[in-house]
N, C-alpha and C positions, 0 to 999 in steps of 0.2 A: 601129937598136938602142938608141941613146942616147935617142931620143924615147920609146921603149917604157919604158925604165927611169925616165925622168922622169915619165911618166904614172902609173906604178905608185907612185912616191914621193908624188905629189900625192894619189892615192886613199887611200894609207895615212894621210897627214896629215889628210885630211877625215874618215876613219873615226875617227881619234883625237879630233878635235874634236867629232864627234857624240857619242862615248862620254863625253867630258868634260862636255858640256852635260847629258846625261841623268843623269850622276852628280851634278852640281850641283843639278839639279832635285830629285832624290830626297833630297838633303841639306837643301835649303831648304824643301821642302814641309811637313815636320812643325813648322817653326818658327812661333812666334806672331808676330802683327803687330808688336808692340813690338820684338821681336828683329830682324825684317827692317828696320824703320825705323832702328834704331840701326846696323845693318850697312851699309845703303845711305848713311846720312848720313856715316859714317866714310869709306867709299870715295869718296863724292862730294867730301869735303873734301881727300882725298889725290890724286885723279885728276880733273882738269878735264873730261876727256871724259865721264866717268861723270856728273858734275854737269850737264853740258849735256844729256845724254840724259834725266836725271830731269826737268829743267825742261821739255824739249820734250814729254814724255809728260803732265806735269801741266798744262801750258798748253793742251793739246788738249781737256781736260775742262772744260766750262762751270762746274763746281762751284767752280773756283778763280777764275773771272772774273765771276761774277754776284753783284751786291750787292742787298740788301734795304734800302730807304730808308723810314723811318717818320717821323711827325710833320710831314707836309706840310700846307701851308695849303690851305683848300678851293678857292682860286682858282688853285693851282699846276697848270700843264699839263705835258704830256710834253715840250714844247719847252723850257720854263724848267727842268725837271728835268735834261734832258740838258745844257743850257748850264752848269749849276752843276757838273757832273762832267766836262765835256769838258777841263778844264784838266789832268787826270791822264793823259789818253791817248785814243786813238781808241775810240769807243763803237760796238759792234756792234749793240746794241738797247737801247732805253730807253723806258719808258712808265709813266704814272700809271694806277692801277687805279680804274675807275669802277663804281658800282653799276648793275646792269642794269635794275632797276626804276625808279629815280629819275634815273639818268644823272648823278649827282653823284659827286665824288671821295670815295674811302674813306679818304683821308689817308695813303696809302702807295703805293710804286711799286718798280720794279726797274730796275737798270742792269747791262748785260752788256758788258764790255770785250772788245776784240779780243785783248789780250795780258794775261797774268796779272800782269805787273809793274805795269800800270796800276791794277789792282784793289788791289794791295798799297800803292801810293802813295796811293790814296784812303782806305784804312783807317788810314793814319798820322794823318789828320785826319778822324775820323768825323763830327764835328759841322759842319754847314754852314748858313749863313743863307740861306734860300731864300724869296723873297717875304715878307720880314719875320718869318719864323718859323724857329726853330732845328730843323733836321732831323738825324736820326742814321742812319748806315748801318752795316751789318755784312754778313758773307757770308750769302747767301741760304740756304745749307745749314744755318746755325745757327738760322734762324728768329728767334724772340724771345729766344733764349738768348744774346744778345750781351753787350756790356760793360755795358749799362744794367740788367741783371738780376742783378748781383752781390749777394752776401749783405748788403752794407752799403747797398743802395739805399734802404732805409727811413730811413737817417740822412743821405742826400744829397738826397732829393727833398723840396721844400718846396711848401706850398700858399700862394698869395698871394691874399688876399681883400680886398674893399672897393675894387676898382679903379674908376677913373673910366671912363666910356664912351669918352673920348678917348684913353686909354692904349693904344698899339699893342704888338705883340709885340716890335718892335725897341726901343721905349722901355723895356719891361720888362727886356729882356736887357742893355741899356746900364746901367740903374740897378743891377742886381744883379751885373753883371760886375766891379764894384769890389772885391767880396769874394773873388773867385777865378774860375778858369776854369769856364765853364758847358758841360755836356755836352748838355743838351736843355732847352728851355723855350719857352713861348708863352702868349698869352692865349687863353682858351677862347671860341670864337665859335659862334654859333648857325648850324646848317647851312642853315636856310631863309632867314633874314634876313641872315646874315653880320654880325650885330651882336655886340658884346662882351657876355658873360654876367656881367661884373663880377668875375671871378676868373681865375687862371691857375696855372701850375706852372713851377718852375725846378728842374733837377737839376744839381747841381755834380759835378765830378769827384772831389772830396775831401770827407770829412766835416768837416774843419776849416773849409773855406769855408762850408759850410752852417751851422755853429755861429756863425760870425761874422755871417752875415746875420740869424740869429734874435736874437742878443745886441745887434745894432745899435740904439741908442736912437732914432735918427732914421729913422723909417719913414713918410716923406711922399713920395708920388708922384702927380703930376697934381693937386696941390692938395688931396689927401685923405690922411688917416692910414690906412695899409693894415695888413692882418693878415698876419703871417709866422709860419708854424709848420710842423711836419713834416706831410707829406701823409697819413701813416698815422693820426695823431691826429685829423685832420679827418674821416676816415671814421667815427670813433666806434665801431669794431668792437671788442668785448671780446677781450682776448688770452687764449687758452685755453692753459693749461699742460698739457703732455703728461706723463702718468705713465709712468715707465719700465716696460718690460715685465717686468723682474725683480721689481718691487714688486707686481705683480698676481698673486695666487694664485687659480687657477680652482677653484671649488667645485662639486662634483657635486650637483645638485638631484634628490632622489628624485621619481619620477613614478609616479602611480597606474597600475595596469594598465588598458589600454584607451585611454590618452591618450598616444600617442607624442610625444616631443619633436621640434620642427621641426628638420630638417637632420640628425638622428641616427637611427640604427637602434635600434628598441626591443630591449631585451635578451631579451625572451621570443620564442619561435618565432612566435607569432601573437598579435595584440592580442585581449584578452578582449572578447567582445561583450556586449550588454545586451538581454535579451528583455523584452517588455512583455505583460501586467503582471508586475511582479517579485514573487516570493514573499516573504511577511512572516512572520517567526518568531512563533509563538503566545506569549502571556504565560503565565507559570507561575501555577498556582492559589495557591501559597503566598505569592506576592509581593504579591498584591492581595486583601484580604478584602472580603466583601460588606458593604455598610452595614447597620446595625441598623434594624429596622422602627420607624417613628415611632409613639409611643403615641397611643391614641384620645383626642381631647380631651374628648368627652362620652360618658356611658354610654348604652347602647341602652335604649329604652323599649318597653313592650308596646303592641300595637295595640288601640284602643278600638273596640268594635262599636256601631253605631247601628241603630235600627229603620228598616225600609224604609217609605216613604210612597208610596202609589199616586198617580201624577200624573194629574190630569184633563186630558182632551183638549179643548182649546178648539175651538168650532165654527168652521168656516171662513167667512170673509166677515163682513159687518155684519148684525146681527139686524134683521128688518123692523120698522118702527114705523109706527103709524097716523098719517097727517098730521092735525093739528089746526088748526082755524081760530080765529076770534076768539070769545071768551066760551065756550070749550069745545066749540063746535060743530065737527063734522068739515068738513074742507075738501075739496071735490070739484073735480076738473078735468074739464071737458067734453071729449068726443071731438072731434077735429079731422078 
């Protein structure tokens, strides 16, 4: 009898728990994502068990454990890439991306940690010197919208020109590191020959450090005087100012019938067609008078009659003549 009562009490408790979960779901479902995030963060900070549950669910999703690494040297391999990031924790997967057609590195790769905490540790120091080149990492789900694409990037990224062929990326970073912390930087190398192209880029973490590098009067590296300026000014692209939308007043352009404007419906029911030949309106007689007849320059003269003369008909051929010989005697020709 007591077991039966106990079983009934447990069933009633389970039913109450199910009804409570359904009620909570119905209450949470209409809430926006920002409201749910705020609610769970407050609960997690108050109750450690909830915080552990949130971390466990988040760590199971690779989106919180996968890093995108860019700015790699052309000779960096998957092994050297993993070796540079292994200090933060156990790596589940790591690889450099290669071009399928040429088989050469594309200058970036991915690192997936086994635990989310390892990825967060690596993101605290996103810039890493790998094979003499400063590489930068961020969460793969952010793509290229990481820390280096902030609005002040144009004031932090410098173009370094006139470099000696002997200057390496490590020498470049050591030289400009005296002005401030560098986020990313390297010498530009040719993909095919792996030789220096005579210039490079350096991105500082602050605009103050970039300004110091530009204002530094001593710009000699590798025995040469180098050029230091903002990378955007090196491109030489004209800055286009955008006119605010409120200042632009759209004007309606009248269109002749039969010529509908592109992208807009013609106001008339159907465009007017044109038949050929087109009728032409006649000119009014009163508008154009006939020109006056030109005067006769010379007076007309009467015809003069002449008497008719009978024309003699010449005989045809040459008239016969009697052949004459010497001293008036006739000349005879004998028969042959």
